[in-house]
N, C-alpha and C positions, 0 to 999 in steps of 0.2 A: 531602620526602615520599619514602619508600623506593621504589626502582624497581619493586618488585613490586606496587605499588598504583596503579591508574589513577584519575584524578579525572574521572569521567564526569558531574560535577554543576556544571561551570563554577565551581569554587572552593568549593562548599558541602560540604566534607569531612565525612564521617560521616553524611551524609544518604543517599546512594546509592552510596558508594564500595565497590567490590568488588575483590578481587585481580585484577590484570591477567593475562589468559591468555598463555601462551607458545605461539607458533605456529612450525611449520616451514613456511617460505614455499614450499618445493618440494612440500609435500603438501596444503596447504589454500589455496584461493582462493575468493572469492565470484564464481562464474561461473554462467552459464546457457548451455547449448548452443542454446537457443531465443531468444536475445536478438534483438529486432526493432528496437530503437532505437539508443541510444547505447552505444558501447563505448569506455571511456576509463580513464585511471588517476586516482588521487586528485588529482594536480597539475592534470590537465586539467579536472576538475570546476569548479575556480575560475573558469575562463573561460566556463562554460556557464550562469551565472545569467542568467535572463531568456529562456532558450531552450526552445522546445517541442521535445521529442525524439521524438515519434511516437505512434502508436496501435497497439493490439493488433489481432488479427483479430477479426471479429464472432463471438460465441458465443451459444448458446441458453441462456436461463434456463429450467430444467426444473422441473416439479412435484416430481420426485424430489429434486433438490438442495434445494428449499425445505423439503420434508418432513424431509430429513436435518438441516437446520439447525434446524428446529423441535424435533426430538428432542434435538439436542445442547445447545440452549439452554433447553429447557422452555418455549418460547414457541409455543403451539399456537392462537393467535388465529385465528378462522375466516377472516379475509381472506387468510390465508396457506395454510391447509390444507384448507378445506372448499370444494371447487370449486363445488358447487351453490349453497350459501348466498352465496358471494362473487359469483356472477353477479347477485345482486339489489342489489349495492352500486354506488356511482358508478364503481368501478373496472371493473365488468363481468366480473370474474373474479379469481382469486387473484393476489397480488402477492408479490414477494420481501420479506422483512423488511428494514427499513432497515439493521440491523446486518449482515445477509448482504451487502447491497449494499456497505456500508462495508468488509466483510472482503475484498472484491475488490481493494482498494487494494494489498495485499501482493503477490498474484501479478501484478497489472498492473505495479507498479514493478519486480519481479524480471524480468519479460519485457522491459521497455523500457530497462533500464539495467544494464550490466555494468561493474563497477569492477575492472579487471584486477589491481591490486596490493593490493586490500583483503583482509584476512584475516577480518574480522568486521564485520557490520552489526547495529546495535541499533535497534529501534523505540523512539524517544524520546517519541512521543506525537503529538497532533494539536493544531493551533492553531485550526482552524475546520472545521466539517462542516455541510453543508446537504443536504437531500433535496428538491430543487425539484419532482420528479415521481416517480411510482411506477415500479418495474421490473416490468412484468407477466410472469407466467409465460407462456411461449411466445414472448416477445419476444426479439429479438437485442440484445446489448449489446457494447460495446467500451470499452476504457479508453484515455485519453490522459494524457500526462504533460508537465508543464512544470517545469523547475528554476527556482524562484523566487529562492533565495538559497543561498549556500554560505559558511559561516563556519568559522573555525579553532577547533578544540578540542584539548586535549592528546592527542597520538597520532593525530590524524586530522582529519576535517571533519564538520560537521553540515550536512545537506542539507535544505532546506525545499522540498518539491515540491508542486505542485497536481495532484492526480489527479482526473480527471473520468470518471465512468461515464456513457456516453451510451447512449441507447436508440434503435435504428434507427427512423426515421420519426417521431420525437418532437421537438418544438421545444425541450423542456427536458431537461437531463440528470437522471439518477436520483440522482446524488450528486456533490458537489464537496467535496473534502477537502484541506486543507493539512496535509501529513504531515511529521513531523520524523524523520529517520533519521540516526544517527551511524555513520560509516564509519571503521574503524581500519585503519591500515597495519601492517606488520610490524616497524617499528623502535621 
């Protein structure tokens, strides 16, 4: 295979293969100044499988955020956007969309893990997602992250992590997602 093409498909060439980007390691890094959990390099990830790496701070789920998500996705179901009508449901008020709750996986993982020598990370998909309980508007939520598995791929590693979106004072989480992210180094 030419060096300018990365095989991001575990050997299934032609399916998803795209030209490999060129990076200047001095200019681009996957970093976050607000990392609250693990700071490591790609080599260090291999030893972290099976490790819970932390939690984000508690945050409020607001009606404004839910309304913005409804507008962005065209999902205006009343249990999300009609405060008065939603009070008459078993939820007792509006709740965040399941996909809004799922979308919190990205900022949670970015907040909880910094890979210092990665030049690019690619969302590769999800293995399993469940919504055991709603995330009510007005409730506080936080994300937790466990690195489940780290496997080698050409040019980097694939990280399978379990992200849990917890709701303060709830026995059940709002979301549990097994997320796959591919992290690439500069060589």
